[in-house]
PANU-144299 format. One record per residue: z, y negated, x of N, C-alpha, C, O in turn; residue in three letters. Coordinates in steps of 0.2 Angstrom, whole numbers, padded with zeros to 4 digits, always signed. Atoms other than C-alpha are relative to their C-alpha. Example, Ala and Ser with C-alpha at 12.3 -4.5 7.8 and 13.67 -1.06 7.14 Angstrom:
+0000+0006+0004+0039+0022+0062+0000-0006+0004+0003-0005+0009Ala;-0001+0006-0004+0036+0005+0068+0003-0005-0004+0004-0011-0001Ser;
This chain:
+0000+0006+0004+0001+0000+0000-0001-0006+0004-0005-0011+0002Unk;+0001+0007-0001+0004-0012+0013-0005+0000+0005-0006-0005+0009Unk;+0008+0002-0003-0014-0009+0021-0004-0002-0004-0009-0005-0002Unk;+0004+0003+0003-0020-0014+0006+0002-0008-0001-0003-0012-0002Unk;-0002+0006-0001-0011-0030+0005-0002-0004+0006-0003-0010+0005Unk;+0000+0005-0007-0015-0036+0025-0010+0001-0003-0014-0003-0001Unk;+0006+0003+0002-0033-0034+0018-0004-0002-0003-0010-0003-0002Unk;+0000+0006+0003-0032-0043+0005-0002-0007-0001-0005-0011-0005Unk;-0005+0008-0004-0025-0058+0015-0005-0001+0002-0008-0006+0000Unk;+0002+0003-0004-0038-0056+0027-0008+0000-0005-0011-0005-0004Unk;+0006-0001+0003-0053-0052+0016+0000-0004-0008-0006-0005-0010Unk;-0001+0005+0006-0048-0063+0000+0000-0008+0000+0001-0011-0006Unk;+0002+0004+0000-0051-0079+0007-0007-0002+0004-0009-0008+0003Unk;+0004+0001-0003-0066-0078+0017-0008+0001-0008-0013-0002-0010Unk;+0003+0001+0007-0073-0071-0002-0001-0007-0004-0007-0010-0005Unk;-0001+0006+0002-0067-0086-0010-0005-0005+0002-0010-0007+0000Unk;+0008+0007-0002-0077-0101+0003-0007+0005+0000-0012+0002+0002Unk;+0008+0001+0000-0093-0089+0001+0001-0001-0008-0001-0006-0011Unk;+0003+0003+0007-0091-0089-0018+0001-0008-0004-0001-0011-0009Unk;-0002+0007+0004-0085-0106-0021-0007-0004+0006-0010-0009+0003Unk;+0006+0005-0002-0100-0113-0007-0006+0001-0002-0010-0004-0001Unk;+0005+0000+0000-0113-0104-0016+0000-0005-0008-0005-0008-0009Unk;+0000+0006+0007-0108-0114-0034+0001-0007+0001+0001-0011-0004Unk;-0002+0007+0000-0103-0130-0027-0002-0003+0006+0002-0004+0011Unk;+0001+0000-0008-0113-0134-0012+0001-0007+0002+0001-0010+0007Unk;+0000+0010-0001-0111-0154-0015+0008+0000+0003+0009-0003+0008Unk;-0007+0000-0002-0091-0152-0013-0002-0001+0009-0001-0005+0013Unk;-0002-0004-0010-0095-0142+0006-0004-0004+0003-0002-0004+0009Unk;+0005+0005-0003-0108-0155+0011+0004-0007+0003+0004-0010+0008Unk;-0005+0006-0004-0095-0169+0008+0006-0001+0003+0009-0006+0005Unk;-0007-0001-0003-0081-0161+0015+0000+0002+0010+0005+0001+0014Unk;+0002-0002-0005-0091-0154+0032-0006-0005+0002-0009-0007-0002Unk;+0004+0002-0003-0102-0163+0043-0008+0004+0000-0013+0003-0003Unk;+0006-0005-0002-0112-0147+0048+0002+0006-0003+0007+0007-0007Unk;-0002-0007+0001-0113-0130+0046+0004+0004+0005+0007+0009+0004Unk;-0005-0004-0010-0105-0124+0063+0007-0001-0006+0010+0004-0007Unk;-0008-0001-0002-0088-0129+0056+0003+0005-0005+0008+0008-0004Unk;-0002-0003+0006-0089-0120+0039+0001+0008+0003+0004+0012+0000Unk;+0003-0006-0002-0095-0105+0050+0008+0001+0006+0013+0005+0007Unk;-0008+0002-0004-0080-0109+0063+0006+0004-0004+0010+0008-0003Unk;-0008-0001+0004-0067-0109+0048-0002+0006-0002+0003+0010-0002Unk;+0001-0006+0004-0075-0094+0040+0003+0008+0003+0006+0013+0001Unk;-0002-0006-0006-0073-0083+0055+0007+0000+0002+0010+0006+0002Unk;-0007+0001-0006-0056-0089+0063+0006-0003-0004+0011-0002-0002Unk;-0006+0004+0004-0046-0100+0050-0003-0002-0009-0005-0007-0011Unk;+0005-0001+0008-0053-0096+0033+0006-0003-0007+0004-0005-0012Unk;-0004+0004+0005-0037-0104+0022+0000-0007+0001+0000-0011-0004Unk;+0001+0005+0000-0038-0120+0033-0007-0004-0003-0007-0010-0005Unk;+0003+0001+0003-0054-0120+0027-0001-0001-0007-0004-0007-0009Unk;-0002+0003+0008-0052-0120+0009+0003-0004-0002+0001-0008-0007Unk;-0004+0006+0004-0039-0132+0008-0004-0006+0004-0002-0011+0001Unk;+0002+0006-0001-0049-0145+0018-0007-0002-0004-0009-0008-0005Unk;+0007+0002+0004-0066-0142+0007+0004-0002-0009+0002-0005-0014Unk;-0004+0005+0007-0051-0146-0008+0002-0004+0001+0004-0007-0004Unk;-0002+0006+0000-0045-0161+0000-0003-0006+0002-0002-0012+0001Unk;+0004+0005-0005-0057-0168+0012-0006-0005-0006-0006-0011-0005Unk;+0003+0003+0003-0069-0175+0000+0003-0005-0004-0001-0009-0006Unk;-0003+0006+0001-0057-0187-0008+0004-0003+0003+0008-0008+0001Unk;-0003+0005-0008-0050-0194+0010+0007+0006-0002+0010+0007-0007Unk;-0007-0003-0004-0037-0184+0018+0007-0004+0001+0008-0005+0007Unk;-0005+0003-0002-0020-0195+0016+0007+0004-0003+0007+0008-0008Unk;-0007-0003+0004+0000-0190+0011-0001+0006+0002-0003+0009+0007Unk;-0002-0007+0002+0004-0174+0005-0006+0006+0001-0004+0012+0000Unk;+0004-0004-0004-0014-0168+0011+0001+0003+0004+0000+0009+0004Unk;-0003-0001-0006-0009-0167+0027+0006+0006+0001+0006+0010+0005Unk;-0004-0006+0001+0005-0155+0021-0002+0006-0001-0001+0012+0001Unk;+0004-0008+0003-0004-0143+0013-0007+0003+0005-0009+0009+0006Unk;+0005-0004-0008-0018-0141+0028+0006+0001+0001+0008+0006-0002Unk;-0003-0003-0008-0004-0139+0040+0002+0006-0006+0000+0011-0003Unk;-0002-0005+0000+0003-0126+0030-0003+0005-0001+0000+0010-0001Unk;+0006-0003+0002-0015-0119+0026+0000+0004+0007-0001+0011+0007Unk;+0001+0001-0008-0016-0119+0048+0006+0008+0000+0005+0014+0002Unk;-0005-0007-0002+0002-0108+0048-0002+0005-0003-0001+0011+0000Unk;+0000-0007+0002-0003-0097+0036-0005+0005+0004-0004+0011+0005Unk;+0006-0003-0005-0021-0093+0047+0007+0003+0006+0009+0008+0007Unk;-0002+0000-0005-0009-0096+0060+0004+0010+0000+0003+0014+0005Unk;-0004-0004+0002+0002-0081+0053-0004+0008-0003-0003+0013-0004Unk;+0005-0007+0001-0011-0069+0049-0001+0001+0007-0002+0007+0009Unk;+0002-0005-0009-0015-0066+0068+0008+0000+0004+0009+0005+0008Unk;-0006-0001-0006+0003-0068+0076+0005+0008-0005+0009+0011-0003Unk;-0002-0006+0004+0009-0054+0060+0000+0006+0005+0004+0009+0009Unk;+0001-0007-0001+0001-0041+0066+0002+0002+0006+0002+0008+0007Unk;-0003-0002-0007+0007-0042+0084+0008-0001+0000+0011+0002+0004Unk;-0006-0001+0001+0023-0044+0080+0004+0008-0003+0010+0010-0002Unk;+0000-0007+0001+0021-0028+0071+0000+0005+0003+0004+0009+0002Unk;+0001-0004-0005+0014-0019+0083+0008+0001+0005+0010+0006+0007Unk;-0004+0001-0004+0028-0025+0093+0009+0005+0000+0012+0009+0003Unk;-0006-0006+0004+0042-0017+0083-0001+0006+0001+0003+0010+0005Unk;+0002-0007-0003+0031-0001+0083+0002+0003+0006+0005+0008+0007Unk;+0000-0003-0009+0033+0000+0102+0007+0000+0001+0009+0002+0007Unk;-0007+0000-0003+0049+0000+0103+0006+0006-0004+0012+0007-0002Unk;
């Protein structure tokens, strides 16, 4: 069961990016100056990319930075959480 949750957490935001990009390309063009940023975000920081697409077209200020920071921490946690789990099993 834990593996299914981990797979959903890794694939879920990427599917959301793909579907949202297909249906609302105007927002993505307003949020990102180049498709390269979307591609890098899709591969390495999917939660941050989703949050940036949500808040950037209207301007990033105030609590928007909090949401972006939270998304970034979730992205970093998805990478470091696996390393921490492997380290616990090794001992």
